[in-house]
C-alpha positions as CSV (number, residue, x, y, z in Angstrom):
1,M,9.2,-61.5,-36.4
2,S,5.7,-60.7,-36.2
3,L,3.5,-58.8,-38.4
4,L,3.3,-55.9,-36.4
5,L,7.1,-55.5,-35.7
6,A,7.4,-56.2,-40.1
7,I,4.9,-53.2,-40.9
8,S,6.2,-50.7,-38.5
9,A,10.0,-51.6,-40.0
10,V,9.1,-50.2,-43.5
11,P,10.1,-46.9,-43.7
12,R,7.1,-44.3,-44.6
13,P,7.5,-41.5,-46.6
14,V,8.8,-38.4,-44.5
15,T,6.0,-35.7,-43.8
16,A,6.2,-32.2,-44.0
17,Q,3.7,-31.7,-40.9
18,D,6.2,-33.9,-38.8
19,E,8.7,-30.8,-39.0
20,P,9.0,-27.8,-37.0
21,R,8.8,-24.6,-38.6
22,E,11.3,-22.7,-39.3
23,A,12.0,-19.0,-40.1
24,T,12.6,-18.5,-43.9
25,S,16.0,-16.8,-43.0
26,T,16.6,-20.2,-41.4
27,V,16.0,-22.5,-44.3
28,F,17.9,-19.7,-46.5
29,A,21.2,-19.8,-44.9
30,R,20.9,-23.6,-43.7
31,Y,20.7,-24.7,-47.0
32,S,21.6,-21.6,-49.8
33,D,25.3,-23.1,-49.9
34,R,24.1,-26.2,-52.0
35,I,22.5,-23.9,-54.3
36,L,24.7,-22.5,-57.4
37,K,24.2,-20.2,-60.9
38,I,24.5,-21.6,-63.8
39,Q,25.4,-19.8,-66.7
40,I,25.5,-21.0,-70.4
41,I,28.5,-19.3,-72.2
42,E,28.6,-18.4,-76.0
43,T,31.9,-19.2,-76.8
44,S,33.0,-16.8,-79.5
45,S,31.8,-13.9,-77.3
46,N,33.0,-15.5,-74.4
47,A,30.1,-14.0,-72.4
48,K,26.8,-15.4,-71.1
49,V,23.6,-15.6,-72.9
50,S,21.3,-17.4,-70.1
51,I,21.6,-18.0,-67.0
52,G,19.9,-20.4,-64.1
53,T,20.0,-22.5,-60.9
54,G,21.0,-26.1,-60.1
55,F,21.9,-27.7,-56.7
56,F,23.8,-30.3,-55.6
57,V,22.2,-34.0,-54.9
58,S,25.4,-36.7,-54.2
59,A,28.8,-35.6,-52.4
60,D,30.8,-36.0,-55.8
61,G,29.5,-33.1,-57.1
62,L,26.5,-34.0,-59.0
63,M,24.0,-31.5,-59.3
64,L,20.3,-31.2,-60.9
65,T,18.7,-28.4,-63.2
66,N,16.3,-28.0,-65.7
67,Y,16.9,-29.4,-69.4
68,H,15.9,-26.0,-71.1
69,V,18.7,-24.0,-68.8
70,V,21.5,-26.1,-70.9
71,S,19.8,-26.7,-74.5
72,E,21.9,-24.3,-76.1
73,R,24.8,-26.7,-74.8
74,V,23.4,-29.7,-75.8
75,Q,21.9,-27.9,-79.0
76,D,24.8,-26.2,-80.4
77,R,27.4,-28.0,-78.4
78,D,30.5,-26.0,-80.2
79,A,29.4,-22.8,-79.9
80,H,28.3,-23.1,-76.3
81,R,29.9,-24.4,-72.9
82,V,28.0,-24.7,-69.1
83,E,29.8,-23.0,-66.3
84,I,28.6,-22.8,-62.6
85,V,29.6,-19.5,-60.6
86,E,31.2,-20.5,-57.2
87,A,30.1,-19.0,-53.9
88,D,33.2,-16.5,-54.5
89,G,32.3,-15.7,-57.6
90,T,35.1,-18.2,-59.6
91,T,33.5,-20.1,-62.2
92,R,33.8,-23.9,-63.1
93,A,33.3,-25.5,-66.5
94,V,30.8,-28.7,-65.8
95,E,29.3,-31.7,-68.3
96,V,25.8,-32.4,-68.9
97,V,25.9,-36.1,-68.5
98,A,22.1,-37.2,-69.1
99,V,19.0,-35.1,-69.6
100,D,15.0,-36.4,-69.4
101,V,13.7,-33.7,-72.2
102,V,10.2,-35.0,-71.6
103,H,10.5,-33.7,-67.9
104,D,12.8,-30.8,-68.5
105,L,15.6,-32.2,-66.3
106,A,19.4,-32.5,-66.8
107,V,22.4,-33.5,-64.3
108,L,25.7,-31.7,-64.7
109,R,28.8,-33.4,-63.6
110,T,30.8,-30.2,-61.4
111,G,34.4,-31.9,-61.4
112,R,34.4,-31.4,-57.5
113,P,33.1,-32.8,-54.5
114,A,29.9,-30.9,-52.5
115,S,30.6,-30.2,-48.8
116,S,27.2,-30.6,-48.4
117,H,24.1,-31.3,-50.9
118,F,20.2,-32.6,-51.0
119,T,18.9,-35.8,-50.7
120,L,16.3,-37.0,-52.4
121,G,13.3,-39.0,-51.4
122,A,9.3,-39.2,-51.0
123,V,8.3,-36.4,-49.2
124,A,4.4,-36.6,-48.2
125,L,2.5,-33.2,-48.8
126,R,-1.1,-32.1,-47.6
127,Q,-2.2,-29.3,-50.1
128,G,-1.6,-25.6,-48.6
129,E,1.6,-26.8,-47.1
130,R,4.3,-24.3,-46.8
131,L,7.1,-24.7,-49.2
132,Y,10.7,-22.3,-49.9
133,S,11.6,-21.8,-53.5
134,L,15.7,-21.0,-53.9
135,G,17.2,-19.9,-57.2
136,H,19.1,-16.7,-59.3
137,P,16.1,-14.6,-60.5
138,S,17.3,-12.5,-63.3
139,D,21.1,-12.6,-62.5
140,L,20.7,-10.7,-58.9
141,G,21.9,-13.3,-56.7
142,L,20.7,-16.0,-54.7
143,S,16.9,-15.5,-53.7
144,I,14.5,-17.4,-51.3
145,V,10.5,-17.1,-52.1
146,E,7.9,-18.8,-49.8
147,G,4.9,-20.7,-51.5
148,T,2.4,-23.0,-51.4
149,Y,2.1,-26.6,-52.5
150,N,-0.8,-27.0,-54.2
151,G,-0.6,-30.6,-55.7
152,N,-0.4,-31.9,-59.0
153,L,-2.0,-30.5,-62.5
154,Q,-4.9,-32.3,-63.5
155,H,-4.8,-32.0,-67.0
156,T,-1.4,-33.3,-67.9
157,L,0.0,-36.1,-69.6
158,Y,2.7,-35.8,-67.2
159,P,3.1,-34.8,-63.8
160,K,3.5,-31.2,-62.7
161,I,3.5,-29.5,-59.4
162,H,1.4,-26.4,-59.1
163,F,3.4,-24.1,-56.3
164,T,1.7,-20.9,-55.2
165,G,4.8,-18.3,-55.5
166,S,6.4,-16.1,-57.6
167,I,8.9,-18.2,-59.7
168,N,10.8,-15.8,-61.9
169,P,13.4,-16.1,-65.3
170,G,16.9,-17.7,-63.6
171,M,15.2,-19.3,-61.0
172,S,14.8,-22.4,-63.2
173,G,16.6,-25.7,-62.2
174,G,16.6,-24.7,-58.7
175,P,14.9,-26.5,-55.3
176,A,11.6,-25.9,-54.1
177,I,11.9,-27.3,-50.8
178,T,10.7,-27.9,-46.9
179,N,11.6,-26.6,-44.2
180,A,13.5,-29.4,-43.0
181,G,15.6,-29.1,-46.6
182,R,13.6,-31.9,-48.0
183,V,13.3,-31.7,-51.9
184,V,10.0,-31.7,-53.0
185,G,10.3,-30.6,-57.0
186,V,12.6,-28.6,-59.1
187,N,11.5,-25.0,-60.5
188,V,10.4,-25.2,-64.5
189,S,8.0,-22.5,-65.7
190,T,5.6,-19.8,-64.3
191,M,2.6,-18.4,-65.8
192,G,3.3,-15.4,-63.8
193,E,0.4,-13.6,-61.0
194,Q,2.3,-16.5,-58.3
195,R,1.4,-19.3,-60.7
196,S,4.3,-21.7,-60.5
197,F,5.1,-25.0,-61.4
198,L,7.9,-27.6,-60.3
199,V,9.4,-31.1,-61.8
200,P,8.1,-33.4,-59.1
201,E,10.9,-35.0,-57.1
202,T,9.9,-38.6,-58.5
203,Q,11.3,-37.7,-61.8
204,A,14.3,-35.9,-60.6
205,T,15.1,-39.0,-58.4
206,A,14.6,-41.3,-61.7
207,L,17.1,-39.4,-63.7
208,L,19.5,-39.1,-60.7
209,A,19.1,-42.9,-60.4
210,R,20.1,-43.8,-63.7
211,V,23.6,-41.5,-63.7
212,Q,24.7,-43.0,-60.5
213,A,23.4,-46.9,-61.7
214,P,27.3,-49.1,-62.4
215,G,28.3,-48.9,-65.3
216,F,26.9,-45.9,-66.8
217,T,28.3,-43.6,-69.1
218,P,27.0,-40.6,-70.9
219,A,25.5,-40.5,-74.2
220,A,28.3,-39.8,-77.1
221,D,25.7,-37.5,-78.4
222,L,23.3,-35.8,-76.1
223,L,21.1,-34.2,-79.3
224,S,20.6,-37.7,-80.6
225,E,19.5,-38.9,-77.2
226,V,17.1,-36.4,-76.9
227,A,15.6,-36.7,-80.4
228,Y,14.9,-40.8,-79.3
229,Q,13.2,-39.3,-76.1
230,L,11.2,-37.2,-77.9
231,R,10.3,-40.1,-80.5
232,V,9.1,-42.4,-77.9
233,Y,7.3,-39.3,-76.1
234,Q,5.2,-38.5,-79.0
235,Q,4.1,-41.5,-79.4
236,A,2.8,-42.2,-76.1
237,Y,0.5,-39.0,-76.5
238,L,-0.3,-39.2,-80.0
239,G,-0.7,-43.4,-80.8
240,H,-4.0,-43.6,-79.3
241,L,-5.6,-40.1,-79.8
242,F,-9.0,-39.9,-81.8
243,E,-8.3,-43.7,-82.1
244,D,-11.8,-44.0,-80.3
245,E,-15.1,-42.3,-81.0
246,P,-14.2,-38.8,-80.3
247,K,-16.5,-36.8,-78.3
248,M,-18.9,-34.9,-80.2
249,V,-20.7,-31.6,-79.5
250,D,-23.4,-29.5,-81.4
251,F,-22.0,-26.1,-82.7
252,G,-23.7,-23.9,-83.7
253,P,-25.1,-25.6,-87.4
254,F,-22.0,-28.0,-86.9
255,R,-20.7,-30.7,-85.3
256,V,-17.0,-30.8,-84.1
257,I,-14.7,-33.1,-81.7
258,T,-14.0,-31.6,-78.3
259,D,-12.2,-32.7,-75.2
260,P,-10.6,-35.8,-77.0
261,A,-8.4,-37.0,-73.6
262,P,-8.6,-36.5,-70.1
263,V,-5.6,-34.3,-70.5
264,F,-7.3,-31.6,-72.5
265,R,-9.4,-28.4,-71.5
266,C,-11.8,-26.3,-73.2
267,W,-13.0,-23.3,-73.6
268,G,-15.2,-21.3,-75.4
269,G,-17.3,-18.1,-76.5
270,A,-18.6,-15.7,-78.7
271,E,-18.3,-12.8,-80.9
272,R,-20.6,-10.2,-82.8
273,S,-19.5,-8.1,-85.7
274,D,-18.4,-3.9,-84.6
275,D,-22.2,-2.7,-85.7
276,R,-24.4,-0.6,-84.1
277,D,-27.7,-1.9,-85.5
278,D,-29.7,-4.4,-83.5
279,E,-28.8,-7.6,-86.2
280,P,-25.0,-7.2,-86.7
281,M,-23.6,-8.3,-89.8
282,Y,-22.3,-11.7,-88.7
283,H,-21.7,-13.9,-85.5
284,E,-18.8,-15.8,-84.6
285,I,-18.4,-18.5,-82.5
286,W,-15.5,-20.0,-81.2
287,H,-14.3,-23.5,-79.4
288,R,-10.8,-24.2,-78.5
289,C,-9.7,-27.4,-76.7
290,G,-5.9,-27.7,-75.9
291,T,-3.2,-29.2,-73.6
292,D,-0.6,-28.0,-71.3
293,D,1.5,-31.0,-72.2
294,D,4.7,-29.0,-74.1
295,V,7.6,-30.4,-74.2
296,Y,10.6,-27.7,-74.4
297,I,13.4,-28.1,-77.4
298,A,14.6,-24.7,-78.0
299,E,13.6,-21.2,-77.0
300,D,10.8,-21.2,-80.0
301,Q,10.3,-25.3,-80.5
302,S,8.3,-27.1,-78.2
303,S,6.8,-30.6,-78.9
304,G,3.3,-32.0,-77.0
305,V,1.1,-29.3,-78.4
306,V,-2.4,-30.4,-79.6
307,E,-4.5,-27.8,-79.9
308,L,-8.4,-28.2,-81.6
309,V,-9.5,-24.7,-82.8
310,H,-13.2,-24.2,-84.1
311,V,-14.6,-21.0,-85.6
312,A,-18.1,-20.8,-86.9
313,I,-19.5,-18.0,-89.1
314,T,-22.9,-17.2,-89.8
315,S,-24.9,-14.0,-91.1
316,A,-28.5,-13.4,-92.0
317,R,-27.2,-9.8,-93.2
318,L,-24.4,-10.4,-95.8
319,N,-25.5,-11.6,-99.5
320,A,-23.7,-14.6,-100.6
321,A,-20.9,-12.7,-102.7
322,Q,-20.1,-10.6,-99.6
323,F,-20.3,-13.8,-96.9
324,G,-18.0,-15.5,-99.3
325,A,-15.4,-12.5,-99.1
326,L,-15.6,-12.4,-95.7
327,Y,-15.3,-16.3,-95.4
328,S,-12.1,-16.7,-97.5
329,T,-10.7,-13.8,-95.8
330,R,-10.8,-15.2,-92.8
331,F,-9.9,-19.1,-93.9
332,G,-6.2,-17.9,-95.6
333,F,-5.5,-15.9,-92.5
334,D,-1.8,-17.2,-91.6
335,D,-1.8,-18.9,-88.4
336,T,1.2,-21.2,-88.6
337,P,3.2,-21.0,-85.7
338,D,6.7,-18.8,-86.1
339,G,9.9,-20.8,-85.7
340,D,13.6,-19.9,-86.1
341,E,15.1,-21.3,-89.4
342,K,17.9,-23.0,-87.4
343,H,15.2,-24.9,-85.8
344,V,13.0,-25.5,-88.6
345,T,12.3,-25.7,-92.1
346,V,9.9,-23.5,-93.7
347,W,6.6,-24.8,-94.0
348,K,5.1,-26.3,-97.1
349,C,1.3,-26.4,-97.8
350,T,-1.1,-28.1,-100.0
351,T,-4.4,-27.4,-100.5
352,R,-7.4,-29.3,-102.0
353,N,-11.2,-30.0,-101.9
354,V,-12.5,-33.1,-100.4
355,A,-15.4,-34.7,-99.2
356,A,-15.1,-35.4,-95.3
357,A,-17.7,-37.1,-94.0
358,Q,-20.3,-36.6,-96.6
359,T,-19.4,-32.7,-96.7
360,P,-17.0,-31.2,-99.1
361,V,-14.5,-28.7,-97.4
362,R,-11.5,-26.6,-98.4
363,A,-8.7,-28.5,-96.4
364,V,-5.0,-27.1,-96.1
365,L,-2.0,-29.0,-94.8
366,C,0.9,-27.6,-93.8
367,L,4.2,-29.4,-92.4
368,R,7.8,-28.5,-91.7
369,G,10.3,-30.0,-90.0
370,L,12.3,-30.4,-87.0
371,K,16.3,-30.1,-88.4
372,K,17.7,-31.1,-85.0
373,I,15.1,-33.7,-84.4
374,P,14.9,-35.9,-87.8
375,G,11.8,-37.7,-88.3
376,L,10.0,-35.0,-86.4
377,Y,7.7,-31.9,-88.0
378,D,5.0,-29.6,-86.9
379,G,1.5,-29.6,-88.8
380,V,-1.2,-27.1,-89.1
381,L,-4.7,-28.8,-90.8
382,K,-7.1,-26.1,-91.6
383,V,-10.7,-27.0,-92.5
384,A,-13.1,-24.9,-94.3
385,V,-16.4,-26.5,-94.6
386,L,-18.3,-25.1,-97.7
387,G,-22.1,-25.7,-98.8
388,R,-23.9,-22.6,-97.9
389,S,-24.2,-19.1,-98.6
390,N,-24.4,-17.7,-94.7
391,A,-22.6,-20.2,-92.6
392,G,-19.1,-21.6,-92.3
393,L,-16.8,-23.2,-90.0
394,I,-12.9,-22.6,-90.3
395,S,-11.6,-25.9,-87.9
396,T,-7.6,-25.8,-86.7
397,L,-5.9,-29.0,-85.5
398,T,-2.1,-27.9,-84.4
399,L,0.7,-30.3,-83.9
400,S,4.2,-30.3,-82.5
401,G,7.3,-32.5,-82.8
402,A,5.3,-35.3,-84.2
403,S,6.2,-38.3,-86.3
404,W,4.8,-38.0,-90.2
405,E,2.7,-41.3,-89.6
406,N,0.9,-39.7,-86.2
407,I,0.4,-36.5,-88.4
408,E,-1.3,-38.5,-91.6
409,R,-3.4,-40.9,-89.1
410,L,-4.7,-37.7,-87.0
411,T,-5.7,-35.3,-89.7
412,T,-7.1,-37.9,-91.6
413,R,-9.4,-39.0,-88.4
414,Y,-9.7,-35.2,-87.9
415,L,-11.5,-34.9,-91.3
416,E,-13.4,-37.7,-91.0
417,R,-15.5,-36.0,-88.0
418,V,-15.9,-32.5,-89.9
419,A,-19.6,-32.1,-90.5
420,W,-23.0,-30.3,-90.5
421,R,-25.3,-31.4,-88.0
């Protein structure tokens, strides 16, 4: 075989521009039978507590959806069951057989063959090409939303597709497809105002391949599988954070950490006290860096959050006692995240004075455990720089779903970088 023939025989990804444009109504009619509503039933009341969407991906009835759609079943198996609602309104209990909590995906076994299904595979797209998202928004029935493909987000550790279209609650787990029915991604979340996000097809394909591999058997305890995936993930994103010399920025009379890794985005601003005089009682400037990589565990619980917040307060008008009172009040404000007691333990905090980088500081470290994910914790380190009567820095590092070893290492390194200029 010639080289030319060998190259031409290699299949290339289907491109959306290769496909003829169809009317939205035609797309809906052609593919809607592959998509069903999923409902989570609370067994004691025998009523649904949440809904989502799933779509068939195999002839034997395997279905893809989001992990967060079925998370209550995984978190509390005895109190919940998962059902699909057939086109005629009848319901069928289904089994969660695999999850990818980091990418927010799950595979369901429906127990019945699918008369039609989507076939997953690579699709080449250009920014601005038309996509169609399908799902069950707010339990109003199956709907279709036109939108545009805007590529992967830039500031994320794991890939997410930016979809300009209105994905609404209940559509989670449904497919986003081209007009020829090629699955580009799985509906996962929205920020409103047509800023929505998809899990890329590649992640869904990988999870489905695991389920369809010879010899696959579902994990005996999916919650233990979730815990394992989270422990591996938190090490991946925290394992090297602050390892090298971090980037620093001048921030009022201080130097602080900024932009610790490419997945962070940083913002800043300034405020002054509500004072009508030309010279306000005090000034505040703030600098915040965070990630968009939070991983859904439960409704009020996530992993992967890393946030740095610096607030510098200065005053030329307050005397030492007045400034001290203001500074103490701001430092004492409780800004630890909320959480349901069925998911997390109560916060436990330790306060001490330390000399960080030859700079005296007062530091508070607060921890709470994830009850159903042993060995992972949420941590908040809050630092107040001491030593001056008219200037202060309150700096906060927040971590979620991290091991104690990573929390200890990162808070220690963070403290070492807090300093006056």
